N, C-alpha and C positions, 0 to 999 in steps of 0.2 A: 527362340523367343522366351520360353519359360526359364531358361538358364539366366538370361539377363535380369528378369524380374526377381528371380530367386536370389541372385547375388547382389542385387541393389539394396537389400535390407541389411542394416548393421548387425553384425554378430561378433563373437569374441575374437575372431581372427582378423577383423577389419580394422585397419590402422586409423581410419577416420573416426570411427566410433570411440577408440581409445583416447584420442586427442580431445574428445568432447566431455570426458569425465570431469566432474566437479572436484576441485581441490579445496582445502580449507581456506585458502586465501580468497577464493571466489565467494564463499559463504560470508566471510568477514567484510568484504567490499559491499556485498548486497545488504548486509545488516547495517553497515555504516551509512550507506545511501538512504536506506529506509528511515533510519533515525534522524538524519538530516532533513529529509522531507517531512517527517513528523514534527520536528521542531519548527520548520517554516509554516506548516499548516496550523500549528498551535498559535503562532504569532498572528497569522491571518484570521483565525477563528476568534481570537480575543478582540481584534480590531473590528470584526463584523459584529460581534455581540455588543461591544461598546457603542458602535454606530447605531444599532437598532435600539439600544437602551436610551440614547440621548435624542433620537429623532422619532418621537411618537407620532402616530398618524393624527392628523388634525381634522379629520372628517367628522361630521356629526351623525352620519348614517351608521346604524348598527351593523348593517350588512357589510359595508365597506370596511369598518373597523375589524369585523370578524375575519374577513378575507385577508386583510393586511396582517393581522396577528398570526393567522395560519401560515401565511407566506414567510413572515419573519421567523417563526418557529421552524419551518421547513429548511430555510437557508442556514440558520444557526445549527440545527441538528445535522445537516449534511456536512457542514464544514468540520464539526467535531467528530463525526463518524469517519471522515477521511483522516483526521489527525490520529485517532486511536487505531484505525486500520493500519496505517503506516507504522505506528509504534509497536503493535502486536506482531506484524510481519518482521520488523527489525529484531524483536525479542526472539521470535522463532528461529530466524536465521542465525542469531548469535548462539542459541542453544545448539543448533546443528553444527555450528563452527566448533564449539567446545566438544561436542560429541564425536566429531570427526577425528580428534586426536586419540580417543580411546578405542574406537572401533576401526579395525583395519579390514579392508575388503580384499 
C-alpha cells in the first residue's frame, strides 16, 4: 500500500509529469488571453464609470446619497482593479515568456 502512495507522486522519472511542463508557447497564450481580458474589462470599466457619471442619485436624503456614492465608488474601483489585475498578469506572463528563451532548464 505504501508503494502505491509513494509512486503516485510525480517525480523526474514519471512521464505524466514531464508532459505537464510549461513551454514558452503556454506562457504566450496565457499572456495574450490576459491582455484580451484586460482590454475588455477596460471597455466595461469605462462604460460603468460613464454610466455613474451621467446618472447621479436623485434623492434628497444625505444618508442615501452617501451610500449611493460609496456604492458607485466601490463598483468603479472593482472594475478598474480587475482591469489592471489582468493587465499586470499579462505583463508578468509575457516577461516569463521572454525569459524562457534565455534560461534552459
